[in-house]
C-alpha positions in Angstrom: -5.9 -0.3 -18.6 -6.3 0.9 -14.6 -6.0 4.2 -12.7 -3.8 3.0 -9.5 -2.9 5.5 -6.3 -0.3 4.4 -4.2 -0.1 5.3 -1.0 3.8 5.2 0.5 3.9 5.5 4.4 7.6 5.4 4.7 10.4 6.4 7.4 13.8 5.7 5.5 12.8 5.5 2.2 12.5 2.1 1.7 8.8 1.6 0.8 9.1 4.6 -1.7 11.6 2.9 -2.8 9.3 0.0 -3.4 6.7 1.9 -4.7 8.4 4.0 -7.8 9.7 0.4 -9.0 5.9 -0.6 -9.4 4.5 2.6 -10.7 7.2 1.3 -13.3 6.2 -1.7 -13.8 2.4 -0.8 -14.2 3.0 2.1 -16.5 5.0 -0.1 -18.7 1.6 -2.6 -18.6 -0.5 0.4 -19.7 -1.6 2.1 -16.1 -2.0 5.3 -14.9 -0.2 5.8 -12.2 -0.2 8.3 -9.2 3.1 7.6 -6.1 1.3 9.3 -3.3 4.2 9.7 -0.4 2.4 12.4 1.9 -1.6 11.2 1.1 -4.4 13.0 1.9 -7.6 12.1 2.0 -8.8 14.0 -0.4 -5.3 12.0 -2.7 -7.3 8.8 -1.4 -10.7 9.9 -2.6 -9.8 9.9 -6.4 -9.5 6.0 -6.3 -11.9 4.6 -4.1 -14.6 5.1 -6.3 -14.5 0.9 -8.0 -13.2 2.7 -11.3 -9.3 3.1 -9.9 -6.8 1.1 -7.2 -5.6 1.7 -4.5 -2.1 0.1 -3.8 -0.8 0.9 0.1 3.2 0.7 0.1 3.6 0.7 3.8 6.5 0.8 6.2 6.1 0.1 10.1 7.9 1.7 12.5 8.4 1.3 16.4 5.5 -2.3 17.6 4.6 -1.9 14.2 2.6 1.6 14.2 2.6 4.0 10.9 4.8 5.7 9.8 4.3 9.5 10.0 4.0 10.3 6.4 0.8 7.7 6.0 -0.6 8.0 9.4 -2.8 11.1 9.0 -4.7 9.0 6.2 -5.2 5.9 8.2 -6.8 8.4 10.8 -9.1 10.2 8.9 -10.2 6.7 6.6 -10.7 5.3 10.0 -12.5 8.5 10.7 -14.3 10.1 7.8 -14.6 7.7 5.3 -16.0 4.5 6.5 -17.9 2.4 4.2 -16.2 2.1 1.7 -17.8 -1.0 -1.1 -16.1 0.2 -3.9 -13.1 0.2 -2.8 -10.2 -1.9 -4.3 -6.6 -2.0 -3.3 -3.5 -4.5 -2.6 -1.2 -3.9 0.3 3.1 -4.5 0.0 3.9 -4.9 3.5 7.8 -3.8 4.6 8.8 -5.1 7.8 11.6 -6.6 10.8 11.2 -9.9 11.4 12.8 -9.7 14.9 9.9 -7.4 16.1 6.2 -9.1 17.1 4.1 -6.6 15.3 6.2 -7.4 12.0 4.0 -5.2 9.2 1.5 -4.8 11.9 0.8 -1.0 9.5 -0.1 -2.6 7.0 -2.1 -5.2 8.4 -3.7 -2.7 10.1 -4.3 -0.9 6.6 -5.7 -4.6 5.8 -7.9 -4.7 8.9 -9.5 -1.4 8.1 -10.3 -1.4 4.8 -11.7 -5.1 5.2 -14.1 -3.5 8.2 -15.3 -0.9 5.5 -15.7 -4.3 3.0 -13.5 -2.9 0.8 -12.0 -5.6 -2.3 -8.0 -6.5 -1.8 -6.4 -7.8 -4.7 -4.8 -10.6 -4.3 -3.4 -11.5 -1.5 -0.4 -8.7 1.3 3.4 -8.6 0.2 5.9 -8.6 3.3 8.3 -7.9 3.4 11.4 -8.6 5.7 14.5 -6.6 6.0 15.9 -9.3 7.3 16.0 -11.5 4.6 15.6 -9.6 1.4 18.6 -6.5 1.4 16.5 -4.4 -2.4 12.8 -4.9 -1.0 12.5 -2.5 -4.7 14.1 -6.0 -6.6 11.5 -8.4 -4.1 8.8 -6.8 -5.2 9.1 -6.7 -8.8 7.6 -10.5 -8.8 4.5 -9.7 -6.9 3.8 -6.1 -8.9 4.0 -8.3 -12.4 1.3 -10.9 -10.9 -0.7 -8.5 -8.8 -1.5 -5.9 -11.7 -2.2 -9.7 -14.0 -5.1 -9.6 -11.3 -6.2 -6.1 -11.9 
C-alpha cells in the first residue's frame, strides 16, 4: 500500500471536507494517509521521492487564484523545488463554472507539476459548486477509482 499526503487549499472548508473523505476511503483500502490543511514545503518533501504520492485538493479564489492556505507551498514548489521526476500526484479541483477561470488553482498546480516532470495519476476531478451541493459525496467514486490506479 502507498503513503499518501493530501495537500489542501481551502477558503470555506469544502476542500478540507473532500480531503477528509478521501482520507477515510484511502485508509479503508490500507493506505497510510496524512492530511495537511496548511501544507509546508517540508510536508511536501516527505511525499516527492517516488515511493509516496501527493494528492492536491484545492478550491480557487477570485479569478482562479490559489487559496492562502496553500499559496505559500505553491510558490515554494515553483521557486525552490524545481525538477521532480519522481513525484506522482493526483488533483481534485473545486471551483465555480460561472467564473472564466473555473478550477484555476487546481489547473495551475497541474501545469506546474507537469513542467517539473512529475507524473499525474489519472485525470483531474473537477467539482463545480453550481452543480454539486455536497462535494465530498461527489468525490467518493473518483477517489475509489483513483486508488485503483496507485
